[in-house]
N, C-alpha and C positions, 0 to 999 in steps of 0.2 A: 504494499500499499504506500503510495506517495505521501510524504509529509507536506505540510503547509508551505514550507520553505521551497521544496522542490516544484510545487504546483506553480507558485508565484514566480520562481525563476524561469520555468518553462513558458508560462503564459506571457510574461513581459519580455522574456529574452534577455534577463540580466544575470549577473553572476551570483553564486550561492552567497558570498559575503554580502552583496548588496540586498539580497532578499531578507538576510538576517538582519541588516541594519534597518530596513524598512519595517519589519515586524516588531522589533525592539522599539522603534519611534511610535508605532501605533499603541504599544503597551504602556510606555512611560511618558508620551506626549512630547512637547517641544523640549529639546535638550542640547546640550553640547556635544561635539563629536566623541569626546572622551567618555562621556556619560552613555551614549549609545553604544560604543565599543564594549565598555564594560558589561552592559546589559545583554548585549549579543554574544558574550563570550569571545570576543576578538581582541587581537592586539591593536593599540591605537594606531601603530604605524601601518598597519594592513588596511585601515579603513578609508584612507584618503581617496585612492583610485575608485573603489565601489561608490563612494559618496558623490564624486564627480559624475559617475555614471547615472546616479539617481537624480542629481540636479539637472543633468542634460535631458532627461526623459520628463522632467517636470514632476517627479514624485516627491520632492522636496523643495521648500523655500528657504533660502538662506537670509538671516537677518543679524545685522551687527548691533550688539547692545553694549555700549561702552568699549571695553576691551574684549568682550567675548562674542563669539559667533554662536548664534542659536539656530538650529535647524528644526523646521516645522514640516511634519509629514502631510502629504496629500491625503484628504479624506477618501477612504475606500469607496465610497459612493461615486466618486469621479474617476475611478479606474477604468470603467467602460471607455470613456473618452479617451483615455491615454492608449488603450488597446486599439481603438479605432484609428487614432492618428498613426500608431506604429504599422498597422496593416496598410495603410495608405502609402507608406514609404516603400 
């Protein structure tokens, strides 16, 4: 049986680490990349490339608050529009 991470990875065409980051963000809400990495069980140094992938797809919004960078996940209800856009490419 496929896990949720695997289903998300296949349907969106993203890496396994990117899928873990997105699911962690849905679980804990807006947070820093370090907090997301910790929740996803990933090393902070591994998360930069998957986050860039997610930002490029529009699955995250990046906000600078003072010296911190906060990432906001896309609402899961909006995922069909991302899938439609990806299929058109």
